[in-house]
C-alpha positions in Angstrom: 274.6 -64.5 -1.8 276.9 -62.9 0.8 276.1 -59.7 2.6 278.1 -57.6 0.3 276.3 -59.0 -2.8 272.9 -58.5 -1.1 273.7 -54.9 -0.4 274.9 -54.4 -4.0 271.7 -56.0 -5.4 269.6 -53.8 -3.1 271.4 -50.7 -4.4 271.0 -51.7 -7.9 267.3 -52.3 -7.5 266.8 -49.0 -5.8 268.6 -47.2 -8.6 266.6 -49.0 -11.3 263.2 -48.3 -9.6 261.5 -45.3 -11.0 259.9 -42.5 -8.9 256.7 -43.2 -10.8 256.7 -46.8 -9.4 257.4 -45.7 -5.9 254.5 -43.2 -6.0 252.2 -45.9 -7.3 253.3 -48.4 -4.7 252.7 -46.0 -1.8 249.4 -44.5 -3.1 246.5 -45.9 -1.1 244.4 -46.4 -4.3 247.2 -48.5 -5.8 247.3 -50.9 -2.9 245.4 -54.2 -2.6 242.3 -53.2 -0.6 239.7 -55.5 0.8 236.1 -55.0 2.0 235.4 -51.8 3.9 236.1 -52.3 7.6 238.7 -55.0 7.1 242.1 -53.9 8.3 243.9 -53.6 5.0 247.5 -54.9 5.5 248.6 -53.0 2.4 247.5 -49.6 3.5 248.4 -48.4 7.0 252.0 -47.6 7.5 253.1 -44.6 9.5 256.4 -42.7 8.9 258.2 -44.4 11.8 257.3 -47.8 10.6 258.3 -46.9 7.0 261.7 -45.7 8.2 262.2 -48.8 10.2 261.2 -51.1 7.3 263.4 -49.3 4.9 266.4 -50.6 6.7 265.3 -54.3 6.5 265.7 -56.8 3.8 262.0 -57.5 4.0 261.1 -54.0 3.0 263.5 -54.5 0.0 261.2 -57.3 -1.0 258.1 -55.0 -1.1 259.2 -53.1 -4.2 257.3 -55.7 -6.3 257.8 -55.6 -10.0 260.6 -53.1 -10.1 263.7 -53.0 -12.4 263.2 -52.3 -16.1 259.7 -53.9 -16.6 258.0 -51.0 -14.9 260.2 -48.4 -16.7 258.6 -49.8 -19.8 255.1 -49.5 -18.2 255.8 -45.9 -17.3 256.7 -45.2 -20.9 253.4 -46.8 -22.0 251.5 -44.7 -19.6 253.1 -41.6 -21.1 252.2 -42.7 -24.6 248.7 -43.3 -23.5 248.4 -39.6 -22.8 246.1 -38.0 -20.2 243.1 -40.1 -21.0 241.1 -41.3 -18.0 239.1 -44.4 -17.6 235.4 -44.1 -18.5 232.9 -44.0 -15.7 231.4 -47.3 -14.5 228.0 -46.6 -16.0 229.4 -46.6 -19.5 231.5 -49.8 -19.3 230.8 -53.2 -20.6 232.3 -56.5 -19.6 234.5 -58.4 -22.1 236.4 -61.7 -21.8 239.4 -62.9 -23.8 241.6 -66.1 -23.8 244.9 -67.0 -25.3 247.3 -70.0 -24.7 250.8 -69.1 -23.4 253.4 -70.6 -21.1 251.8 -74.0 -21.1 248.5 -72.7 -19.8 245.5 -70.5 -20.8 245.7 -66.8 -20.0 242.3 -65.3 -19.5 241.6 -61.5 -19.4 238.3 -60.1 -18.1 238.0 -56.3 -18.4 235.5 -53.5 -18.5 235.7 -51.1 -21.5 233.4 -48.6 -23.2 233.2 -50.6 -26.4 234.4 -53.8 -28.2 237.1 -52.0 -30.2 238.8 -50.6 -27.0 238.5 -53.9 -25.2 239.9 -56.0 -28.2 242.8 -53.6 -28.8 243.9 -53.6 -25.2 243.5 -57.4 -24.8 245.6 -58.0 -27.9 248.3 -55.7 -26.6 248.3 -57.6 -23.3 248.5 -61.0 -25.0 251.4 -59.7 -27.2 253.3 -58.7 -24.1 252.7 -62.2 -22.6 253.8 -63.9 -25.8 257.0 -61.9 -25.9 257.8 -62.9 -22.3 256.9 -66.5 -23.1 259.4 -66.6 -26.0 262.0 -65.1 -23.7 261.6 -67.2 -20.6 260.6 -70.7 -21.8 263.0 -73.6 -21.4 261.3 -75.6 -24.1 262.7 -73.5 -26.9 266.5 -73.9 -27.3 266.6 -70.4 -28.9 264.9 -68.6 -26.1 267.0 -66.0 -24.2 266.7 -68.2 -21.0 268.2 -71.2 -22.8 271.0 -69.2 -24.4 271.9 -68.0 -21.0 271.8 -71.5 -19.6 274.3 -72.6 -22.3 276.7 -69.8 -21.6 280.3 -70.6 -20.5 280.9 -71.0 -16.7 282.1 -67.7 -15.2 281.4 -65.5 -18.2 279.0 -62.5 -17.6 276.2 -62.5 -20.2 274.1 -59.4 -21.0 270.5 -60.1 -20.3 267.3 -58.2 -21.3 265.5 -55.9 -18.8 262.6 -58.4 -18.2 264.8 -61.4 -17.7 267.1 -59.5 -15.3 264.0 -58.4 -13.4 262.7 -61.9 -13.0 266.1 -63.4 -12.1 266.8 -60.6 -9.5 263.4 -61.2 -7.9 264.0 -64.9 -7.8 267.4 -64.5 -6.1 265.8 -62.3 -3.5 263.2 -65.0 -2.6 265.9 -67.6 -2.7 267.9 -65.7 -0.1 264.9 -65.1 2.0 263.9 -68.8 2.0 267.3 -70.3 2.3 267.0 -71.8 -1.2 263.4 -73.2 -0.9 262.8 -71.1 -4.1 265.6 -71.7 -6.6 265.5 -71.1 -10.4 268.6 -73.2 -10.9 266.5 -76.3 -10.3 266.3 -76.9 -14.0 268.4 -80.1 -14.1 266.2 -81.9 -11.6 263.0 -80.5 -13.3 264.0 -82.2 -16.5 264.5 -85.5 -14.8 261.0 -85.3 -13.3 259.4 -84.4 -16.6 260.7 -87.7 -17.9 259.5 -89.4 -14.7 256.0 -88.2 -15.4 256.1 -89.5 -18.9 257.6 -92.9 -18.1 256.1 -93.5 -14.6 259.6 -94.3 -13.3 261.5 -92.5 -10.6 264.7 -90.6 -11.6 267.8 -92.7 -10.9 269.7 -91.9 -7.8 272.9 -91.3 -9.7 271.1 -88.9 -12.1 269.6 -86.9 -9.2 273.0 -86.7 -7.6 274.6 -85.4 -10.8 271.8 -82.9 -11.2 272.2 -81.6 -7.7 275.8 -80.6 -8.4 274.4 -78.0 -10.8 271.6 -76.8 -8.5 272.0 -73.9 -6.0 270.9 -70.3 -6.2 274.4 -69.2 -5.1 275.6 -70.5 -8.5 273.9 -67.6 -10.2 275.5 -64.2 -10.0 273.7 -61.0 -11.1 275.2 -57.6 -11.8 272.2 -55.3 -12.0 274.5 -52.3 -12.7 276.0 -53.9 -15.7 272.8 -55.9 -16.6 274.6 -59.2 -16.7 274.1 -62.7 -15.3 276.9 -65.2 -14.7 276.6 -69.0 -14.2 279.1 -70.2 -11.7 278.7 -74.0 -12.1 278.8 -76.4 -15.0 275.7 -78.0 -16.6 273.4 -75.4 -15.1 269.8 -75.1 -16.4 267.5 -72.2 -15.3 263.8 -72.9 -14.8 261.3 -70.0 -14.3 258.2 -72.2 -13.9 257.6 -70.8 -10.4 257.6 -67.1 -11.3 257.3 -66.4 -15.0 253.5 -66.7 -15.2 253.1 -64.3 -12.3 255.5 -61.8 -14.0 253.6 -62.1 -17.3 250.2 -61.6 -15.5 251.6 -58.4 -13.9 252.9 -57.2 -17.2 249.6 -57.8 -18.9 247.7 -55.9 -16.3 250.1 -53.0 -16.6 249.5 -53.0 -20.4 245.7 -52.8 -19.8 246.1 -50.0 -17.4 248.3 -48.1 -19.8 245.4 -48.5 -22.4 243.1 -46.7 -19.9 241.3 -49.9 -18.8 242.2 -50.4 -15.1 239.1 -52.4 -14.3 240.6 -55.7 -15.3 241.7 -59.2 -14.1 244.3 -61.4 -15.7 244.2 -65.1 -14.8 247.1 -67.5 -15.7 246.1 -70.9 -14.2 246.5 -70.4 -10.5 247.8 -66.8 -10.8 245.6 -63.8 -10.7 246.6 -60.2 -11.3 243.7 -58.0 -10.1 243.0 -54.4 -11.1 240.4 -51.9 -10.0 236.9 -53.2 -9.0 234.3 -53.8 -11.7 231.6 -51.1 -11.9 229.3 -50.7 -9.0 231.2 -53.3 -6.9 233.7 -53.3 -4.1 236.1 -55.7 -5.8 236.7 -59.0 -7.6 235.4 -62.1 -5.8 238.1 -64.8 -5.5 237.2 -68.2 -4.2 239.8 -70.6 -2.6 238.6 -74.2 -2.2 240.0 -77.3 -0.6 241.4 -80.0 -2.9 239.4 -83.2 -3.5 236.5 -82.2 -1.2 233.2 -80.4 -1.5 233.3 -79.2 2.1 232.3 -75.5 1.8 233.1 -74.9 5.4 236.8 -75.0 4.5 236.6 -72.7 1.6 237.3 -68.9 1.5 235.8 -66.1 -0.4 237.8 -62.9 -0.8 236.9 -59.6 -2.4 240.0 -57.9 -3.8 241.1 -54.8 -5.7 244.6 -53.9 -7.0 246.0 -57.1 -5.6 247.5 -60.5 -6.6 246.6 -64.0 -5.7 248.6 -67.2 -6.5 247.7 -70.8 -5.6 250.2 -73.7 -5.9 249.9 -77.3 -5.0 249.7 -80.8 -6.4 246.0 -80.9 -7.2 246.4 -80.9 -11.0 250.1 -81.7 -11.6 251.5 -84.8 -10.0 252.6 -88.4 -10.8 252.0 -91.6 -8.9 254.9 -94.0 -8.9 254.9 -97.3 -6.9 251.8 -96.1 -5.0 253.3 -92.8 -3.9 252.2 -89.4 -5.1 254.9 -86.9 -6.2 254.1 -83.3 -6.9 255.5 -81.3 -9.8 256.9 -78.9 -7.2 260.4 -80.0 -6.3 262.5 -79.4 -3.2 265.7 -77.8 -4.5 267.6 -79.3 -1.5 266.8 -82.9 -2.4 265.7 -82.7 -6.1 262.6 -84.8 -5.2 259.0 -84.0 -5.9 257.0 -83.1 -2.8 255.0 -85.9 -1.3 253.0 -84.0 1.3 249.5 -83.0 0.3 249.5 -79.2 0.5 247.9 -76.2 -1.3 249.1 -72.7 -0.7 247.4 -69.4 -1.7 249.3 -66.2 -1.3 247.8 -62.7 -1.5 249.9 -59.6 -2.1 250.6 -56.6 -4.3 252.1 -58.3 -7.4 251.6 -61.7 -9.0 255.4 -62.0 -9.6 255.8 -62.2 -5.8 252.7 -64.3 -5.0 253.6 -66.8 -7.7 257.1 -67.3 -6.3 255.9 -67.3 -2.6 253.2 -69.9 -3.2 255.8 -72.3 -4.5 258.2 -71.4 -1.7 255.6 -72.1 1.0 254.7 -75.5 -0.5 258.4 -76.5 -0.2 258.8 -75.1 3.3 255.6 -76.5 4.7 252.8 -74.9 6.7 254.7 -73.8 9.8 257.9 -72.6 8.3 256.0 -71.1 5.4 253.6 -69.0 7.4 256.5 -67.8 9.6 258.3 -66.6 6.4 255.1 -64.8 5.1 255.0 -62.7 8.3 258.5 -61.3 7.3 257.2 -60.1 3.9 255.3 -56.8 4.1 251.9 -56.5 2.5 251.5 -60.3 2.0 249.2 -62.9 3.5 248.8 -66.7 2.9 246.2 -69.4 3.3 247.6 -73.0 3.6 245.5 -76.1 3.2 247.2 -79.4 4.1 246.2 -82.9 4.7 247.0 -84.6 8.0 245.7 -88.0 9.0 243.4 -88.1 6.0 241.8 -84.8 7.1 242.2 -81.3 5.5 243.2 -78.4 7.7 243.2 -74.7 6.9 245.9 -72.4 8.4 246.1 -68.7 7.7 248.7 -66.0 8.3 248.0 -63.1 10.6 247.2 -60.6 7.9 244.7 -62.7 5.9 241.3 -61.0 5.9 238.7 -63.2 7.6 236.0 -63.1 4.9 234.1 -66.4 4.5 230.8 -67.4 3.0 
């Protein structure tokens, strides 16, 4: 994406963002707060800093789940009327689960009664299911797959949600020099077969796939709501961002139903709402892979925040004595072989999901340097060196341990 395209995309995002969204993003009570006394990196920004950031591409990234998705949420909020959430003393805890996007989505919420809880959870799961049908690459009739089969160079109209996810993906691709890339689909398919067969993808197949991979091959026109594929045999894959977007959308649905005290979990992605009754927040634990060393773990207390964790702890394949992660490096088409787990904390799960994957590809040093460029975001990186686990944190990560 050249400078002109970047400026055009920025203008389109700004035009599509609603005033209601901006008000919510800048409101202290809508930011991800931590324990009292902890310098909340999401809160304190004076006017001079805000004006300076407005001019930078990093500030552009802080808009979060903009575009059309939150226009829909604003409409839902209007339809919900002026009802306010019940007081904490009248709320009960409810838990729901439903399989989507190849994993189990879990919703924990506080509601005045079972009927309110069930109705809200069902609406949230319906929203997730609709996004799943749209963004899966396992269904040839999904909107994502239809776009992937479109003729080279032909603009295709895309839905508001898909445009939002693709636009956000392209922003992170530009920021990371392609470490995050939703055009990685051709290589992903080769590695899916490798995990089934236990055989590495052939070098010739990887080389052929690499010709179709490259985030610059995807052009978006946010003003006309179109996407254009610029190379043959492209295949888009949203595995690194779709679950985060769906978790955000589900939490928005619960808030619109008047139940803001909620948490949506999608495997390693957490969309966190307001604190449970009589607490300061939701307790989130981050552990070290393959070890019981509690000295290396972290406990965070979060409200109105997002957390995503990526790594090879659960999804990997061992071939010829070497361990390959399900996370691929878009530049090589190969699964990562370094042992690394990344947890990212921010405002929206859409962003933390993509950034966690990005940092795994970049590695600890480059990844933490990138996180410092993204406002209101922090990261914890756990990596293995010489058989020992090390924990590295970004500057803004709250130092809360137990």
